[in-house]
C-alpha positions in Angstrom: 2.5 10.1 11.4 0.6 13.4 11.3 -0.5 13.2 7.7 -3.9 15.0 8.1 -5.8 16.5 5.1 -7.9 19.2 6.7 -9.7 20.3 3.6 -12.9 18.9 5.1 -13.0 21.8 7.6 -15.1 24.2 5.5 -17.7 21.6 4.7 -18.1 20.6 8.3 -18.0 24.0 9.9 -21.8 24.3 10.1 -22.0 20.8 11.6 -19.3 21.6 14.2 -21.2 24.9 15.1 -24.5 23.0 15.5 -22.9 20.4 17.8 -21.2 23.0 19.9 -24.5 24.9 20.2 -26.2 21.7 21.4 -23.4 21.1 23.9 -23.8 24.7 25.2 -27.6 24.2 25.5 -27.1 21.0 27.4 -24.6 22.7 29.8 -26.8 25.7 30.4 -29.7 23.4 31.2 -27.9 21.5 33.9 -28.4 20.2 36.4 -30.9 17.9 34.8 -33.0 15.8 37.1 -30.8 13.2 38.8 -33.1 10.3 38.0 -33.3 11.3 34.3 -29.5 11.6 34.1 -29.0 8.2 35.7 -31.5 6.6 33.4 -29.8 8.1 30.3 -26.3 7.1 31.5 -27.5 3.5 32.3 -29.2 3.2 28.9 -26.2 4.7 27.0 -23.8 2.4 28.8 -25.7 -0.6 27.7 -25.9 0.6 24.1 -22.2 1.5 24.1 -21.3 -1.9 25.4 -23.6 -3.7 22.9 -22.5 -1.7 19.9 -18.7 -1.7 20.6 -18.7 -5.4 21.3 -20.9 -6.2 18.3 -18.5 -4.4 16.0 -15.8 -6.8 17.2 -18.0 -9.9 16.6 -19.8 -10.4 19.9 -23.2 -12.0 19.1 -25.2 -10.9 22.2 -28.2 -8.8 21.2 -29.0 -5.4 22.8 -31.7 -7.0 24.9 -29.3 -9.9 25.9 -26.6 -7.4 26.8 -29.1 -5.6 29.0 -30.2 -8.9 30.7 -26.5 -9.8 31.4 -25.7 -6.5 32.9 -28.9 -5.6 34.8 -30.3 -9.0 35.7 -27.1 -11.1 35.9 -28.5 -13.7 33.5 -26.3 -16.1 31.6 -27.7 -16.3 28.0 -28.0 -19.9 26.7 -26.0 -20.6 23.6 -23.6 -17.7 24.1 -19.9 -18.2 24.9 -18.3 -17.4 28.3 -16.0 -15.0 26.4 -19.0 -13.0 25.2 -20.3 -12.7 28.7 -16.9 -11.6 30.0 -16.7 -9.0 27.1 -20.0 -7.6 28.2 -19.2 -7.3 31.9 -15.7 -6.1 31.2 -16.8 -3.3 28.9 -19.3 -2.1 31.4 -16.6 -2.0 34.1 -14.4 -0.1 31.8 -17.1 2.6 31.3 -17.4 2.9 35.1 -13.6 3.4 35.3 -13.8 6.0 32.5 -16.4 8.0 34.5 -14.3 7.7 37.7 -11.2 9.4 36.2 -13.0 12.1 34.3 -12.9 15.7 35.4 -12.8 19.1 33.6 -9.0 19.3 33.8 -8.4 15.7 32.6 -5.2 15.3 30.6 -4.8 12.1 28.6 -2.4 9.6 30.1 -1.0 6.3 28.8 -1.8 4.7 32.1 -5.5 5.3 31.5 -5.4 3.7 28.1 -3.6 0.7 29.5 -6.0 0.5 32.4 -9.0 0.5 30.1 -7.4 -2.2 28.0 -6.7 -4.2 31.1 -10.4 -4.1 32.0 -11.5 -4.9 28.5 -9.5 -8.2 28.4 -9.8 -9.1 32.1 -10.4 -12.9 32.5 -10.2 -13.3 28.7 -6.5 -12.8 27.9 -4.9 -11.9 31.3 -1.5 -12.4 29.9 -1.9 -9.5 27.5 -4.4 -7.3 29.4 -3.1 -3.8 30.0 0.2 -4.5 28.2 1.5 -3.1 24.9 2.1 -5.8 22.2 5.6 -7.2 21.8 5.1 -8.7 18.4 3.8 -8.0 14.9 0.1 -8.1 14.0 -1.9 -7.9 10.8 -5.5 -6.6 10.4 -7.8 -8.4 8.0 -9.4 -6.0 5.5 -7.2 -3.1 6.4 -5.1 -1.2 3.9 -2.0 -1.0 6.1 0.3 -3.0 8.3 0.6 -1.7 11.9 4.0 -0.4 12.9 6.8 -2.7 14.3 6.2 -3.6 18.0 9.5 -1.9 18.9 8.0 1.4 17.9 4.7 1.1 19.7 5.6 2.6 23.0 7.2 5.7 21.5 4.3 6.1 19.1 1.7 6.0 21.8 3.7 8.6 23.8 4.0 10.8 20.7 0.3 10.5 20.1 -0.5 11.5 23.7 1.9 14.4 23.5 0.2 15.5 20.2 -3.3 15.3 21.8 -2.3 17.2 25.0 -0.5 20.0 23.2 -2.8 20.1 20.1 -0.3 21.8 17.8 -2.8 22.0 14.9 -5.4 23.7 17.0 -8.0 21.1 16.3 -11.4 21.4 17.9 -12.5 18.8 20.4 -14.4 16.7 17.9 -11.5 16.7 15.4 -9.0 15.9 18.1 -11.0 12.9 19.3 -11.4 11.7 15.7 -7.6 12.0 14.9 -6.8 10.3 18.2 -9.2 7.5 17.4 -7.7 6.8 14.0 -4.1 7.1 15.0 -4.4 4.8 18.0 -6.1 2.2 15.7 -3.2 2.7 13.2 -0.6 2.1 16.0 -2.6 -0.9 17.0 -0.9 -1.0 20.4 -2.3 -4.3 21.7 -2.6 -7.9 20.4 -6.4 -7.9 21.0 -9.0 -5.5 22.3 -7.8 -2.5 20.3 -11.1 -1.4 18.9 -13.0 -1.4 22.2 -10.1 0.3 24.0 -9.8 3.0 21.3 -13.5 3.8 21.4 -13.5 4.0 25.2 -10.4 6.2 25.4 -11.6 8.4 22.5 -14.6 9.3 24.6 -12.3 10.5 27.4 -11.4 13.4 25.1 -15.0 14.2 24.2 -16.5 13.8 27.7 -13.8 15.9 29.5 -15.0 19.0 27.6 -18.8 18.4 28.2 -19.8 16.3 25.3 -21.7 13.0 25.9 -20.0 9.8 24.6 -20.0 9.2 20.8 -21.2 5.6 20.2 -20.3 4.1 16.8 -23.3 1.9 15.9 -23.0 -1.7 14.9 -25.1 -1.0 11.8 -22.4 1.5 10.7 -19.6 -1.2 11.0 -18.8 -1.3 7.3 -18.9 2.5 7.0 -16.7 2.7 10.1 -14.0 0.5 8.7 -14.1 2.3 5.3 -13.6 5.6 7.1 -10.6 4.3 9.0 -9.1 3.0 5.8 -9.5 6.4 4.2 -8.0 8.1 7.2 -4.9 5.9 6.7 -4.4 7.8 3.5 -4.8 11.2 5.3 -8.4 11.7 4.3 -10.5 12.3 7.4 -13.8 13.4 5.8 -15.7 10.1 6.4 -14.3 9.6 9.8 -15.3 13.2 10.9 -18.8 12.7 9.5 -19.2 9.4 11.4 -18.0 11.0 14.6 -20.3 14.0 14.2 -23.3 11.7 13.6 -22.5 9.6 16.6 -22.1 12.7 18.7 -25.3 14.3 17.4 -27.3 11.2 18.3 -26.2 11.2 22.0 -26.6 15.0 22.3 -30.1 14.6 21.0 -30.8 11.8 23.5 -29.8 14.1 26.4 -31.6 17.2 25.0 -34.8 15.2 24.4 -34.8 14.4 28.1 -34.8 18.1 29.1 -38.1 19.2 30.8 -38.7 22.1 28.4 -37.6 20.2 25.3 -39.8 21.0 22.2 -37.8 19.1 19.5 -40.0 17.0 17.4 -37.8 14.3 15.9 -39.6 11.9 13.6 -38.6 9.1 11.2 -37.8 10.7 7.8 -40.2 8.2 6.2 -43.1 9.6 8.4 -42.2 13.3 7.7 -42.1 12.9 3.9 -45.3 10.9 3.8 -47.3 13.8 5.2 -49.6 15.6 2.6 -47.7 18.9 2.9 -44.2 17.4 2.5 -42.1 19.4 0.0 -39.3 17.0 -0.5 -38.9 13.2 -1.1 -37.4 10.6 1.3 -34.3 10.0 -0.9 -33.3 13.7 -0.8 -33.9 14.2 2.9 -32.2 10.9 3.7 -29.2 12.0 1.7 -29.0 15.3 3.7 -29.1 13.2 6.9 -26.4 10.8 5.8 -24.1 13.6 4.7 -24.6 15.6 7.9 -26.2 18.5 6.2 -29.2 18.6 8.5 -29.7 17.9 12.2 -30.5 14.2 12.2 -29.5 11.0 13.9 -29.8 7.3 13.4 -31.7 4.7 15.5 -31.3 1.1 14.2 -31.6 1.5 10.4 -33.9 4.5 10.5 -32.9 8.2 10.3 -34.7 10.8 12.4 -34.9 14.5 11.9 -37.4 17.3 12.4 -39.4 19.6 10.0 -37.6 22.5 11.6 -34.2 21.0 10.7 -35.2 20.6 7.1 -36.7 24.2 7.0 -33.5 25.7 8.5 -31.3 23.9 6.0 -33.5 25.1 3.0 -33.5 28.7 4.4 -29.7 28.7 4.8 -29.3 27.3 1.3 -31.5 30.1 -0.2 -29.5 32.8 1.7 -26.2 31.4 0.3 -27.5 31.6 -3.2 
């Protein structure tokens, strides 16, 4: 089960260092203004719910998700299930925050509880219960393990996470957990949402904000999971780092003394003094080489991030 090719480590060390520096900066700046923190948490919870549900086929838009959660509106033309999925995911996020603390240790009961909330009033028969039959996943390059093995595999995975025998960092540990729980596929339905929620327990317990996999990255996400099934975690790690960098930047940009100037890459390269083209800078962003994050279909970075990358590159030469 623990077939993990860790040759990605050298390539990602600078990215890991950058993310840990940002986490440290965020922690040293706390407490942030309560109002600002509440606004960010509320906004991220809506985004998290929207993106995680959309990956699974929910058709509510981000604005509609916000209306359902904040205004209690029923959106015309959308199914009752889609409304339940929205409310349920939001309640699951609340539960996640309620059990988090600095000494949090992953427990199977928490994964089951999150799943129970995700499927509440949708499939109550299966909510919060491990599957007792076989499943197949369309488009995946593997068949999930036999139902008789699921309980032991979940326990084995939790033991692995809590003992961390490979001495993985927090980001790697959350990524491996994410993939392995998808591979076990412990439930008949609601696996993806439950995995993405419980994965963030591991990140948030050590001071990171939640990593939100974006709907626009759905295809890339499934490709990364398929590669991880063969032991190759490179794309999965990259996707996780990019998701984490985005939410770290959202928090850091809210700091009163923040001086980061993130702009669309297209705007940066269109300036008269730009030294590099959009294709090159976009490639650096997509491959995690520079401090950058994605909003919708646009990548954002800063001139400083580009300059730092180029300076490091020259030093290495």
